[in-house]
Kinemage of the C-alpha trace (Angstrom):
@kinemage 1
@onewidth
@group {chain A} dominant
@subgroup {mainchain}
@vectorlist {calphas} color= white
{ca unk a 1} P 54.713 33.204 -25.495
{ca unk a 2} L 56.111 36.464 -26.839
{ca unk a 3} L 56.068 39.409 -24.464
{ca unk a 4} L 56.487 43.143 -25.022
{ca unk a 5} L 60.164 43.073 -24.049
{ca unk a 6} L 60.901 40.490 -26.750
{ca unk a 7} L 59.048 42.507 -29.374
{ca unk a 8} L 60.741 45.721 -28.284
{ca unk a 9} L 64.149 44.070 -28.400
{ca unk a 10} L 63.504 42.729 -31.890
{ca unk a 11} L 62.308 46.120 -33.163
{ca unk a 12} L 65.382 47.795 -31.679
{ca unk a 13} L 67.690 45.252 -33.314
{ca unk a 14} L 66.048 45.796 -36.709
{ca unk a 15} L 66.308 49.586 -36.333
{ca unk a 16} L 69.968 49.317 -35.327
{ca unk a 17} L 70.760 47.054 -38.301
{ca unk a 18} L 69.007 49.401 -40.748
{ca unk a 19} L 70.799 52.392 -39.260
{ca unk a 20} L 74.173 50.686 -39.592
{ca unk a 21} L 73.455 49.645 -43.167
{ca unk a 22} L 72.493 53.225 -44.050
{ca unk a 23} L 75.657 54.558 -42.394
{ca unk a 24} L 77.798 52.155 -44.402
{ca unk a 25} L 76.132 53.283 -47.622
{ca unk a 26} L 76.762 56.938 -46.716
{ca unk a 27} L 80.447 56.226 -46.115
{ca unk a 28} L 80.890 55.026 -49.671
{ca unk a 29} L 83.608 57.495 -50.714
{ca unk a 30} L 82.853 56.899 -54.375
{ca unk a 31} L 79.352 58.296 -53.946
{ca unk a 32} L 78.593 61.671 -55.444
{ca unk a 33} L 77.217 64.378 -53.169
{ca unk a 34} L 73.779 65.802 -53.846
{ca unk a 35} L 73.393 69.473 -54.729
{ca unk a 36} L 70.147 69.746 -52.725
{ca unk a 37} L 69.357 68.326 -49.289
{ca unk a 38} L 67.175 65.228 -49.553
{ca unk a 39} L 65.333 66.272 -46.337
{ca unk a 40} L 64.524 69.960 -46.804
{ca unk a 41} L 65.493 70.695 -50.419
{ca unk a 42} L 67.920 73.502 -49.544
{ca unk a 43} L 71.079 73.897 -51.615
{ca unk a 44} L 74.089 72.085 -50.112
{ca unk a 45} L 77.108 74.418 -50.326
{ca unk a 46} L 79.898 73.250 -52.615
{ca unk a 47} L 82.436 73.292 -49.772
{ca unk a 48} L 80.310 70.781 -47.839
{ca unk a 49} L 79.761 68.588 -50.908
{ca unk a 50} L 83.511 68.453 -51.494
{ca unk a 51} L 84.372 67.882 -47.823
{ca unk a 52} L 81.816 65.096 -47.240
{ca unk a 53} L 81.862 62.494 -50.013
{ca unk a 54} L 78.354 61.259 -50.726
{ca unk a 55} L 76.787 64.147 -48.787
{ca unk a 56} L 72.980 63.919 -48.906
{ca unk a 57} L 71.929 66.398 -46.186
{ca unk a 58} L 72.557 70.079 -45.534
{ca unk a 59} L 74.402 70.827 -42.289
{ca unk a 60} L 71.201 71.696 -40.382
{ca unk a 61} L 69.441 68.461 -41.351
{ca unk a 62} L 72.615 66.453 -40.665
{ca unk a 63} L 72.787 67.935 -37.150
{ca unk a 64} L 69.121 67.094 -36.519
{ca unk a 65} L 69.695 63.528 -37.709
{ca unk a 66} L 72.709 63.196 -35.398
{ca unk a 67} L 70.641 64.373 -32.419
{ca unk a 68} L 67.959 61.775 -33.166
{ca unk a 69} L 70.597 59.063 -33.525
{ca unk a 70} L 72.209 60.096 -30.224
{ca unk a 71} L 68.833 59.859 -28.471
{ca unk a 72} L 68.140 56.424 -29.943
{ca unk a 73} L 71.655 55.073 -29.368
{ca unk a 74} L 73.376 56.909 -26.493
{ca unk a 75} L 77.140 56.457 -26.336
{ca unk a 76} L 78.204 53.463 -24.365
{ca unk a 77} L 74.946 51.580 -24.953
{ca unk a 78} L 75.341 49.080 -27.756
């Protein structure tokens, strides 16, 4: 019999795996940075595009994404 804890654990594991896979793709240094943020459509400044290889988000959207990630995966837990 599957209970809610088992389902929750499985969902969390899938989310963690997908998050890690996405992070690995973003770290691909050969990737070209976007000129516009894929979240909000704002222009990504050239300095940021050059500093962060494969940059896909403006600084504001990147900060929001980091806050969400920190809430989902607090340091020291997994």
